[in-house]
Every structure is written in C-alpha cells, then in structure tokens.
C-alpha positions in Angstrom: 40.5 6.1 43.3 41.1 2.5 42.1 38.0 1.3 43.9 35.8 3.8 41.9 37.4 2.7 38.7 36.9 -1.0 39.6 33.3 -0.3 40.4 32.7 1.4 37.1 34.3 -1.5 35.2 32.2 -4.0 37.2 29.1 -2.0 36.5 29.9 -1.9 32.8 30.7 -5.6 32.6 27.5 -6.6 34.5 25.4 -4.2 32.3 27.0 -5.7 29.2 26.3 -9.3 30.4 22.7 -8.5 31.2 22.0 -6.7 27.9 23.7 -9.5 26.0 21.7 -12.1 27.9 18.3 -10.4 27.3 19.1 -9.8 23.6 20.1 -13.4 23.1 16.9 -14.6 24.8 14.8 -12.5 22.6 16.5 -13.9 19.6 15.9 -17.4 20.8 12.3 -16.7 21.6 11.6 -15.8 18.0 11.6 -19.1 16.1 11.7 -19.6 12.3 8.2 -21.0 12.5 7.0 -17.7 13.8 8.8 -16.0 11.0 7.2 -18.3 8.5 3.7 -17.7 10.0 4.3 -14.0 9.8 5.3 -14.2 6.2 2.3 -16.4 5.3 0.0 -13.9 7.0 1.6 -11.0 5.1 1.3 -12.9 1.9 -2.4 -13.6 2.4 -2.9 -9.9 3.3 -1.1 -8.8 0.1 -3.1 -11.3 -2.0 -6.3 -9.9 -0.5 -5.3 -6.4 -1.3 -4.4 -7.3 -4.8 -7.9 -8.9 -5.3 -9.5 -5.8 -3.9 -7.5 -3.6 -6.2 -8.3 -5.7 -9.2 -12.0 -5.6 -8.3 -11.9 -1.8 -8.0 -9.9 -1.6 -11.3 -12.6 -3.6 -13.1 -15.3 -1.4 -11.6 -13.6 1.8 -12.7 -12.8 0.5 -16.2 -16.5 -0.4 -16.6 -17.5 3.0 -15.4 -15.0 4.6 -17.8 -16.5 2.7 -20.7 -20.0 3.9 -19.8 -18.7 7.4 -19.6 -17.0 7.1 -23.0 -20.2 5.9 -24.5 -22.2 8.8 -23.0 -19.5 11.2 -24.1 -19.8 9.9 -27.6 -23.5 10.3 -27.6 -23.2 13.9 -26.3 -20.6 14.7 -29.0 -22.9 13.3 -31.7 -25.7 15.6 -30.3 -23.4 18.6 -30.2 -22.3 17.9 -33.8 -26.0 17.6 -34.8 -26.7 21.0 -33.2 -23.8 22.6 -34.9 -24.9 21.2 -38.2 -28.5 22.5 -37.6 -27.1 25.9 -36.7 -24.9 26.0 -39.8 -27.9 25.0 -42.0 -30.0 27.8 -40.4 -27.2 30.3 -41.0 -27.0 29.3 -44.7 -30.7 29.8 -45.2 -30.7 33.3 -43.7 
C-alpha cells in the first residue's frame, strides 16, 4: 500500500516539475522585444484601420451632402407642384 502511495506522490512531483519547467521555458522564450514588436504591429494595424474609417466617413459625408441637395431640389419641385395645384383649385 505504501509503495502505491509513494508512486502516486513521485508521479505527482515529477509531473509538477515537468509542467513548471515547460511553463518557465515558454515565459523565457517570449522576450520583451517580441512584445514590443507585437504592440508596434498592432498599433500600425489600428492606425491603418482608423485611416480607412476616416476615408469612408469622408466619402459617406460627401454622399450625404449630395443627397441633401437632391432632397432639397425635390422638395422645391413638390412645393411648386402643390402651389400649382392650389392655383388651379382656386380658379375652378
């Protein structure tokens, strides 16, 4: 019975040491320079996305202004038609 318990304890200790060793090696393998490079790449990607978004925003605002002008013209035409209808109704 004691041999089985000792075997379990040894297995646990060896497993713990192996896991700790591999974890520590992966931490050491990732240097701060890699982290800085990753952050710089992410920053560049975010800046690129911001520029794209600003370009799209400008395009959509330009389209919106054109639509507003066209809408104003259509409203003027509609008002003119209503006025013409009212003038015809008065004459009849």
